C-alpha positions as CSV (number, residue, x, y, z in Angstrom):
1,M,28.7,102.9,158.5
2,A,29.3,104.9,155.4
3,V,32.1,106.3,153.3
4,C,32.1,109.2,151.0
5,S,34.9,110.0,148.5
6,R,35.3,112.1,145.4
7,R,36.1,108.9,143.4
8,A,33.6,106.3,143.4
9,E,36.1,103.6,143.2
10,R,37.9,104.8,146.3
11,A,34.6,105.1,148.3
12,H,33.7,101.5,147.4
13,S,37.2,100.2,148.1
14,A,37.3,101.8,151.5
15,A,33.7,100.7,152.3
16,Q,34.6,97.1,151.4
17,A,37.8,97.1,153.4
18,F,36.2,98.4,156.6
19,G,32.8,96.7,156.3
20,A,30.7,99.9,155.7
21,T,27.4,99.3,154.0
22,I,27.1,102.6,152.1
23,A,29.7,104.1,149.5
24,T,28.8,107.4,147.9
25,T,30.4,110.4,146.1
26,D,27.9,112.9,147.6
27,Y,28.4,114.0,151.0
28,R,24.9,115.4,151.3
29,E,23.6,111.9,150.7
30,L,25.6,110.6,153.6
31,V,24.8,113.4,156.1
32,E,21.1,113.3,155.4
33,R,20.8,109.7,156.3
34,S,18.8,108.9,159.5
35,D,21.1,105.9,160.2
36,V,24.2,108.1,160.3
37,D,24.8,109.8,163.8
38,A,28.3,111.3,163.4
39,V,30.5,112.4,160.5
40,I,34.3,112.8,160.2
41,I,35.3,115.5,157.7
42,A,38.8,114.7,156.4
43,T,38.9,116.7,153.2
44,P,41.0,119.6,152.0
45,P,40.4,122.6,154.3
46,H,38.7,124.8,151.7
47,L,35.7,122.3,151.8
48,H,35.5,122.1,155.6
49,H,33.0,125.0,156.1
50,S,30.5,123.9,153.6
51,M,30.6,120.2,154.6
52,T,30.6,121.0,158.3
53,M,27.7,123.3,158.1
54,T,25.7,120.8,156.1
55,A,26.4,118.0,158.5
56,L,25.6,120.2,161.6
57,G,22.4,121.5,159.9
58,A,21.4,117.8,159.6
59,G,22.0,117.3,163.3
60,K,25.1,115.2,163.0
61,H,28.0,115.1,165.5
62,V,31.2,116.3,163.7
63,L,34.9,115.7,163.9
64,C,36.6,118.0,161.5
65,E,40.1,117.8,160.4
66,K,42.5,120.7,161.0
67,P,42.9,123.5,159.9
68,M,39.4,123.9,160.9
69,A,38.7,126.6,158.3
70,R,40.1,129.1,155.9
71,T,39.1,132.2,157.8
72,V,38.0,133.3,161.3
73,A,34.6,134.1,159.9
74,E,34.2,130.5,158.6
75,A,35.4,129.1,162.0
76,K,32.8,131.3,164.0
77,D,30.2,130.2,161.6
78,M,30.9,126.6,162.3
79,V,31.0,127.1,166.1
80,K,27.7,129.0,166.1
81,M,26.0,126.2,164.1
82,A,27.4,123.5,166.4
83,E,26.0,125.2,169.4
84,R,22.6,125.8,167.8
85,S,22.4,122.1,166.7
86,N,23.4,121.0,170.2
87,V,25.9,118.3,169.0
88,V,29.3,117.4,169.9
89,A,31.8,119.1,167.4
90,M,35.5,118.6,167.7
91,V,38.6,119.4,165.7
92,N,41.2,116.7,165.0
93,H,44.1,118.0,167.1
94,E,45.4,114.5,167.9
95,F,48.8,115.9,168.9
96,R,47.3,116.6,172.3
97,F,47.3,112.8,172.8
98,I,51.0,112.2,172.0
99,P,52.2,110.6,175.3
100,A,54.9,113.3,176.0
101,R,52.6,116.1,175.2
102,A,49.7,114.8,177.3
103,Y,51.9,114.3,180.3
104,A,53.6,117.7,179.9
105,K,50.0,119.2,180.2
106,E,49.5,117.3,183.5
107,L,52.9,118.6,184.7
108,I,52.2,122.2,183.8
109,E,48.6,122.1,185.3
110,S,50.0,120.6,188.5
111,G,52.4,123.6,188.9
112,Y,55.6,121.5,188.3
113,I,57.2,124.4,186.4
114,G,55.4,127.1,188.1
115,E,53.9,129.9,186.0
116,P,54.9,129.4,182.3
117,Y,57.3,132.1,181.3
118,S,58.5,131.0,177.8
119,A,58.1,128.2,175.2
120,S,59.9,127.5,171.8
121,M,59.4,124.9,169.2
122,S,61.7,124.0,166.3
123,F,61.2,121.5,163.6
124,Y,63.0,120.7,160.4
125,R,61.6,118.4,157.7
126,S,62.8,117.3,154.3
127,S,59.6,116.1,152.9
128,L,59.2,119.2,150.6
129,N,62.8,119.7,149.8
130,D,62.8,118.0,146.4
131,P,60.6,119.9,143.7
132,R,60.2,116.5,141.9
133,G,59.5,114.5,145.1
134,V,56.0,115.0,146.7
135,P,53.7,115.8,143.7
136,F,51.6,119.0,143.4
137,T,48.3,118.8,145.5
138,W,45.9,121.2,147.2
139,L,48.7,121.5,150.0
140,M,50.5,123.7,147.6
141,E,47.6,125.9,146.8
142,Q,47.0,129.0,148.9
143,D,43.3,129.5,147.8
144,K,42.6,125.9,149.1
145,A,44.0,126.7,152.5
146,G,47.2,124.8,151.7
147,G,50.5,125.4,153.3
148,M,52.4,124.2,156.3
149,L,51.1,126.8,158.8
150,G,47.7,125.4,158.5
151,A,48.6,121.7,158.0
152,I,51.2,121.5,160.7
153,G,51.4,124.8,162.4
154,S,47.8,124.5,163.7
155,H,48.8,121.5,165.8
156,H,51.6,123.3,167.5
157,I,49.6,126.5,168.1
158,D,46.9,124.4,169.5
159,T,49.4,122.6,171.9
160,L,50.8,125.9,173.2
161,R,47.4,127.4,173.7
162,W,46.4,124.1,175.6
163,W,49.5,124.2,177.8
164,I,49.9,128.0,178.4
165,G,46.5,129.7,177.7
166,D,45.0,132.1,175.0
167,I,47.2,134.2,172.8
168,R,47.1,138.0,173.1
169,A,49.3,138.9,170.2
170,A,51.1,137.3,167.3
171,S,53.5,138.1,164.5
172,G,55.3,135.9,162.0
173,A,56.5,135.3,158.5
174,L,55.6,132.8,155.7
175,A,57.9,131.7,152.8
176,T,57.5,129.5,149.7
177,M,61.1,128.3,149.1
178,V,60.4,125.6,146.6
179,K,58.3,127.4,144.0
180,K,57.5,124.7,141.5
181,R,56.5,121.1,141.9
182,R,55.8,118.3,139.5
183,A,52.2,117.5,138.5
184,G,51.3,114.0,139.4
185,D,53.2,111.5,137.2
186,S,54.0,114.0,134.5
187,T,57.1,116.2,134.0
188,Q,55.2,119.4,134.1
189,M,56.1,121.7,136.9
190,L,53.3,123.8,138.5
191,R,53.6,126.9,140.5
192,V,53.3,126.7,144.3
193,D,52.0,129.7,146.2
194,A,51.4,128.1,149.6
195,D,54.0,128.3,152.4
196,D,56.5,125.5,153.0
197,N,58.3,127.5,155.8
198,F,56.9,129.6,158.6
199,A,58.1,131.2,161.9
200,L,55.8,132.8,164.6
201,V,56.3,134.8,167.8
202,L,53.4,134.7,170.2
203,Q,52.5,136.5,173.4
204,F,50.1,134.7,175.7
205,E,47.5,136.4,178.0
206,N,49.8,135.9,181.1
207,G,52.6,137.7,179.3
208,A,54.7,134.6,178.4
209,I,56.4,134.6,175.0
210,G,56.3,131.6,172.7
211,S,58.0,130.8,169.3
212,I,57.4,128.3,166.6
213,H,59.8,127.7,163.7
214,Y,59.0,125.1,161.0
215,S,60.8,124.2,157.7
216,A,59.4,121.5,155.3
217,T,62.2,122.1,152.9
218,A,65.3,121.3,154.9
219,A,68.1,119.1,153.5
220,H,68.4,117.1,156.8
221,E,66.2,116.5,159.7
222,P,68.0,117.4,163.0
223,S,66.1,116.5,166.2
224,D,62.9,118.5,167.0
225,L,63.2,120.6,170.1
226,I,60.3,121.8,172.4
227,V,61.1,123.7,175.5
228,V,58.6,125.0,178.1
229,S,60.3,127.1,180.9
230,G,58.5,128.4,183.9
231,A,59.2,130.2,187.4
232,E,60.0,126.9,189.0
233,G,61.1,124.4,186.3
234,T,61.6,123.3,182.8
235,L,60.2,120.7,180.3
236,V,62.0,119.5,177.2
237,L,60.3,117.3,174.5
238,T,62.4,115.6,171.8
239,S,61.8,113.9,168.5
240,D,62.0,110.3,169.9
241,G,59.1,110.9,172.2
242,R,61.1,111.5,175.3
243,L,60.1,114.0,177.9
244,Q,62.8,115.6,180.2
245,A,62.0,117.7,183.2
246,A,63.6,119.4,186.1
247,R,62.6,121.8,188.9
248,R,64.7,124.8,189.8
249,G,68.1,123.7,191.1
250,E,67.9,120.2,189.5
251,L,69.6,118.9,186.4
252,V,67.2,118.4,183.3
253,A,66.8,114.6,183.0
254,D,64.5,112.0,181.3
255,T,61.2,111.6,183.2
256,L,59.1,108.5,183.2
257,I,55.8,108.9,181.3
258,P,52.9,107.1,183.2
259,D,51.5,104.0,181.7
260,Q,48.1,105.6,181.2
261,Y,49.7,107.9,178.5
262,I,51.7,105.4,176.7
263,R,49.4,102.3,176.7
264,G,49.3,101.1,173.1
265,A,51.3,104.0,171.8
266,S,53.5,101.8,169.5
267,A,50.7,100.1,168.0
268,G,50.2,100.4,164.2
269,P,52.4,101.6,161.4
270,H,52.2,105.3,162.2
271,P,53.0,107.1,165.4
272,L,49.8,109.2,165.1
273,I,47.4,106.2,165.0
274,H,47.5,106.0,168.8
275,P,46.8,109.6,169.5
276,T,44.0,109.7,166.8
277,V,42.4,106.7,168.5
278,Y,42.4,108.3,171.9
279,L,40.8,111.5,170.4
280,L,38.1,109.4,168.7
281,K,37.3,107.7,171.9
282,Q,36.9,111.1,173.7
283,W,34.6,112.2,170.9
284,A,32.4,109.0,171.1
285,A,32.3,109.3,174.9
286,A,31.2,113.0,174.7
287,I,28.5,111.9,172.2
288,R,27.1,109.2,174.5
289,S,27.2,111.5,177.5
290,G,26.0,114.6,175.8
291,S,29.0,116.6,177.2
292,T,31.2,119.2,175.7
293,Q,34.7,118.1,174.7
294,S,37.9,119.8,173.7
295,P,39.5,120.6,171.2
């Protein structure tokens, strides 16, 4: 229906490409329109609170990118306003709809692994290894809520909470290993103060322990590894989208993911298009039915 972007030429280009009738550089103009029912906020995270509060205040349904906010206070503010406005407000944790993660959720809920005892996640990426590779953006600025903990860690924290339950305690460390990055097309190098590496240890309400280790500055990219272990079994998720499983006494082996989770998963040029489409469908369905939806 409408597109808002900081740059007018980008707003008009996107509107034309997707058949939108409105292109603007002022989000207030967009959310105040009576013919706009729902708003997707896909801006840098330091803008999420103000934009979400304005949209909710105008009675619009909201899908907000992650990380949801810069602080707990901002997040609570947004939740209260959504409840007061009686709209469907969701966070774009589309990783929940990755086929292996979605089926793992079903297996855990069905009791396949029994009570979850432990979970670990390990990821190595090379995207930020080269100081002259990815140019400097808000992602490298701490005061704009940049950093990999918010950008990527929020997804994995959400997955573990979704699988195992709320977190009772957390500890961790952040690091900025590549401390300067090039500014756009210039040769100037700007100082980075947002994290490009993080590690977390979590304790869940049921007593289970979880860990997440992520590096965006690795020289190579070994396979991701996610393991969830319980009283009765184990689940293993790998980089290539496979899910391995075993009950106690069995050998861990590939398990077939049901068609309902993988239908259309390979469509499009990016693996997260399919999960995002599924989340958008849930948001739209919740808006139409007036129900509450998670995340």
